[in-house]
C-alpha positions, 0 to 999 in steps of 0.5 A: 486526585482529579486529572485538572489538579493532577496537571496543574501539580505539575505545572511551575507558577512562573511557567504560567507566565511565560510567553515564550521568545516570539510571544504574539497576539491571537486575534479575530483578524487570525481566525480564517476560512480557506476555499475549498481549493486552497484547503485540498491543495495546502492540506492534500494528505486529508484528501488523498493520503500520500503524495508520492511520486508514483513509486509507491501504489499508495501514492496520490496520483493513483488515489486520483485515478481511483477516485475518477475511475470508482465514479464510473464502477459506481454506474456499472454497479447501478447496472450501466456501461459495460466497458471503461476506457482508461488512457494514460500519456507518458507525460502523465495526463490521465483519461477515463471514459465510461457509458454510464448515465452521464451527469445530469448536464445542469450539474456538471460544473457544480459536481466537481466543483462544490464541496459535499455536492454528489448525486449519491446522498439519500439517493436510490440512484446509487445504492451501494457506492464507493464514494458517498462523500462528495469530495473525490472529484473535487480533490482530482480538480484542484490538484490538477493543472489541467481538469476537464470533465465533459458529460454526454447525455440523451443526445446532448452534452456539456464540458467544463474545464479547470486549472487547480480547481478554478473555472476556466470555461465551459461550453453550452449545452449542445447536441451530440451523437456520442453515447450516454457517458462521462469523459474526465481528463486530468493532469496532476500538479507537478507543484504537488507530486513532484517527479511524478510518473505512473508506473504500469505495473501498479496501474495494471493491478488496479485494473485487474482488481477492478475487474475481478470486483466487477465481473463481467465489466471490461476495463480498457487501459491504454488498450489492453483489455482486462475482464473477469467472469469467475470474480474472486475465483480468478482473483486467487487463481492469478495471485496463489504462486503455489498449487492449492491443496483443494479446488478454490472454493467460491460462494456468492450470495446478495451482496456478497461473495468469498473465496478460499483454499490452503496452499503449503506455506507460512501464515495466512493471506487474505484480501478484502473489498467494499463495494469494488474498493479494495480495503487493504487495511481490513476493517469490520468485515475482514475480521468477521470473515477471519473468524467466521471462516475458522469457527466454522471449520471448527465446528464442522469438524467438532474438534477443539482446533486453535483458529491459528492452525485452521488459517495457516496456509489459507488464501482467501478473499471476501468481496461484500456491498455495503449501504452507506460505507463508513471507512476510517480514512478518506483513502478507503483502506479500511472499513469502519461500518458496523450496520449494513443497511437500514434494518440495522443488520451488522456487517459482522451478522451478515458475514457470519451468517452466510460463511456459516450457512454456505461454507458449512453446506459446501463440506457437507456436500464436498466430503473430499475437500473436507477431508484435505482440510482437516489433514491440513489442520491437524498438520499445522497443529502438530507443528505448533505443538512441537514448536511451542516450547521453542517459540516461547523461549525465543519470545522470551529471549526477545524481550530480555535483549532489551529489543527497543534499545539494541536493535530497534530504534522505534517511531513515537506513535508505537512507542506511545500508543502500541496499536497506533493512531490510523492515520500515523499507522498508515504512514508508519515505516520501519528502514532495515539498515546494515550496520550502525553506521547507516543506522545512525544516518537515518536515526539522526534526521528521521521523522521519529513519529513515524519512521522506526529503525532496525540494525542487522549485525553483518549478512543474515542467514539464507532462510531458504529451506530453513524450517520455522524451528531453525528460523526462530532460534536464529537470534537476527531474524527473532529480533526482527519478527519480534520488531515487527510483530509477525510472531502470529502473521501479518495481521499484528504488523506494526509498520505499514511499510517494511523498507530495506535500506542497504549500500548499493554495492556488492555486500548491500546487494546480497543483504537485500536478496537475503531479506527479500529471501526471508520474507519470501519463504516465511512471509509471502503475504508482507510482500503480496500485500505491498508491504515490503520496499527497497530504498533507492539512495543516490550513487553519485553528488555532482556539485560546481567546484566554483560553488564549493570554493565560495562555500555556497549552500544554493540547492540548485548547485547539487545534483543527487543521481541515482543512476548513470544518466543522471550523473551524465546529465549532471555533469553536462550541466556544470561542465568542467566544474563539475566535482563528483562523489561516488557514495560507496555506503549510506554511512558515507552520506552525512545527516543533513544529505540523507534527510531529503533521501528518506523524507516526503520525496524519497524514492522507493521500489515496491517488491512485488510478487506475481504468479508469472514470477515462478518464485520457488524455481528462482529461489531454489536456482538462485538461493539453494545448494546448487552453487556450481550451477550458479557459477557457470551461470554467472560466468556464461552471462558475464558481459566485459566491457573492457578487455583490461578487466581481463587478468 
């Protein structure tokens, strides 16, 4: 049956005449054209992804900062300016100063206020740039209450100031003794980025990545300098928290750089970049890199190894430069380009040829390294074969328990499309909750398109010291792995954010610790790549007794407090009329109240992992079998604020 007939066959004749309860006309006056400022401000997600308040590294305020810095990076890539100064005030205003060529003075206003205007279209002035669509600075301009740009060029300068995209003032072209370059200062609009603040760790991480990808460039953030001479070698050295099994292999060519090694950990860990942009979602370059590395090693040893055995425990990074890159979203987190340059050389062939040639040559020249890799791959192969039967049974068991009905309430983007639409997949998240009551509150008011819920049954097992065999036979962890689609590694992860949502009490903190231990032990790359978060929920509700007696529902009469400082401020606001409720668990918060806590303004703490955290020793101390040592530590560090607590 033709599709048109199939559709019409399902439509009731009466439905064709149905106009709905509030049917209105659709006329010429309903068609509107929004100016660029209004469109960006009404649909910021189309330009910067998530808005957020700064608690997530993906939030919009960091995208704004990155859009400005990317223009300065492009100048450095073209050989102009060896340092970029970034300053952020405690109030949240950011200033970026580069020492590049400076924007042509006659185009300063146009460059930041006319859509699809850029010096990078069909221009040799910028060969391999991150931003080619002429949108970035315009989005920053439109989404800032105060935006000022100044260009210094060959002894002359011009500046312009805007507010929410509207030109406030501009200066004439004047002489200057300042060195060439551009200064951009902006203050994100607090009406859009509510209660926002820049987190030191996220900005510092951004600066480090810029320095890794631009060897010799000095990034100076609030006076602290970030500079790298080793590029991706430095990146892996700083991010690997276990001793590499062999010296990091570091290979560079024109428009490509790779680094790789193996460590003793489960899973694999990859970092990828295009034109200095951290492509956290990978793309065509990363897919080919992973394939080419495994294929090259397999052919070198002339053995029928599985790719998964070769990449098990591998930590690697790739950075390439592409002419006119095509990204799958405005936030540029996934490369979609197929062609590499004007000659039609594909990204896959470019990456594959380089890895095949250079890595193969390296292995032939460094036989000791090749020998270590061989033993590591054979070790992984033996472990996989020993696990094969158990893993198969575990996966079959996960299917039989009717995962989607019993433990997981999935989001529709995955139910309707297992691969997920790219924009919704980036917004997708899963809440890991304790018990049915908490899961019930979240389930009733979640965004069913992008938010899933997984309910734990009691406290999970302490995963520290467990083997993979012990892990897969544990029903709770087996089902969780199936829900996240992690059985074959992080590449199959179905949700961009994995959010631990537990009660704000001792038991909740313990469950949170057990879950983080599980991820650290078996999926550390999940944390390193920024996918694991902890949901902040309010500890107190403070409202006016008078308002309650009048049954007012004015939201201004209710404060949800996440700490004692907020609680005290709320009490002072209401004075003697303050009514205080202490939330002991998520299940005590009504679904209507919970709506705001997991909506667009939900507070999330990202779980981070750094080399200096010494995770192995931390886990051994806090999660190992040294019970008495921990008990003595608690006693020695116990702080008693009130003598009445001593019994």
